[in-house]
N, C-alpha and C positions, 0 to 999 in steps of 0.2 A: 832616520833609521832606515835600515835595509829591508825592504818588505817583498812580500809575493803572495799570490792568491792561490788557494791549493783545495783539493778534496782530501778528505781523510779517506781510509780503505777499509771500509766494513766488508767483512768476509774474506781478508787477504789472508792466505796461508802459504809462505814461501818453503815451509817443509824443510827439507834437507839442504836447500841452497844456501840458507844463513850459514851453516857450517861450512860447507865446501868453498865459500866466497869469503868467510869472516866478515858477514853482513853485521848492521849496526842492530842494536835491541828493537825487539817487536815491539810496537806501538808507535814507533816515529815514523813509520811510512805513510807518505802521501803522494798525490799526483799534481804537479805543479801544472797550473793553468796559465800563469802569468807572472813572470819576474819582472819586478817593478824598480829594483835597485833603490838607491836613496831617495827617500821622500821625507818631507819635514812634518807632514799631517796624516797619522793613520786612519782618524775618523774621516778627514776629506776623502780620502782613497775608498773607504768603506762605502760611503756615500754615493761615489761616482760609480762605484761597481755595483751596488744594489740593484738598478733597474735592469742591468744587462742579466740578471739572475731570474727575473721574473717571469715565471711560465715554464722554466727549463730544468726545473727541479721537482721531484727526484730523477736521480739518474739510476738506471740499473746498469751495473759495471761487472765485466769479466775480466779476470787477471791471466793471462796465460803467455806463455814463450819467454825463454831467457834470450837475452840479447845484449848487445855491447856497443858503447860509443868509443871510440872513433872506429875501432873494427875490433872483431874478437883476438885478431892475433896481438893487436897491442891496445888492449882495453884500459881506458880510464876509467869507464863506469861501467858495471853490470846491472842490467834492469830486467824487468818482468813488464810485458806488454800489458796495456789497458784498453779495453774495447767497450763501446757502449754508444747507442744511438743517442745523438745530441752532444756526446762529449766534446768533439772539436768544434761546433758551433759555441757551445758554452764558452770554450777558452778563446775563441775569435771575438766574440761580443765582451768578453772581460779585458781583452787586450785593447780593442778599439775603445771602450769606455774610459779606461785608465791610461791611455796615451802609451801603452807598453811598447818598446822596441825590441820584445824577445825574438829568440830565433824561432823558426817555423815549430809549430806545435807537434809533436810526436807523444801520445799516451803513453807513459810508463811510470813504474815505481822503481825508484833507484834502491838498489840492495846493497852496493858496494861501490867505493872508491877506491882507485888504485895509484900509488905514487911510489915508485916509478909505473909506467903501464904493465899489464900483465897478460900473458897468453891465455885465454880462456876459451879457445876453439874446441877442447874435448868436452868442456861442460855445456856449450851452447849447443853441440850435436846431440849430446845426453839430454839436456833439459829444454831444447828448442821449441817443444811443443806441449810442455807441462801444464797441467791445469792447476792455477793456484789460487781457485775459489771465486766467489762473485757475492756480490752485496748491492744493496741500494743505499745511495748517498743523498740527503736530505738538504745539504747545505754547503756552501762555499765557506772557507776559512781565510781570513787575512792573516798571515804570520809575520812577525819580525826575526829576520835570522841575525844572529850575532855570530861573527866568526871567531873561533877558538883554536888552539893548537892542534885538538883531537877532531876538529870538524866543527861543524856550525851547530848551534843551539837554535832550535826553533820553537818561538812562544806563539801561541795563539792569541789574537788580541780582538778579532770580531768574527761573528758569524753573520751570514748573510743568507735567507732562507729562499724559498721558490715564490715566495710573494714579493720579492724585492726590498725585504726590510733588513735592515743592519742593525747588529746589537752588539754592544760591547760585551767583552768576556770579563766577568769579574772573578777574582781568586780569593 
């Protein structure tokens, strides 16, 4: 199954950015800490990741500033930056613990994906310093990502707390 470790986004408010970008529905936002790709056993991943979370949570997060990957002129992704003491260190620890070969960590919440790429320079100028809220996150979530025609479906499988305990999410 295709897995990733992420933080949910308490206190995140994208305001008018959702409308202007055609963003996904509220409630599906997260900060990816480590993309793991295909893994056969989610429980084993959660157990490997759990010690990396011990003593690193809760984290105070601030959401601000619209940006774009690869560039604002030809954006494939529009995002809001995520800032917080210990955030990058948590991502690094999780990547090491799980053997993730992910790209360098950039704290962000993805708002929209574009195919074909879109010019968002005017929006980045207008909202480049916008405050989108703040919140405290208490756990890391291991998600399964299932690719579908309209985009990926993210299903939470495990939560890991600041004491390094992993627990399956039952529905």
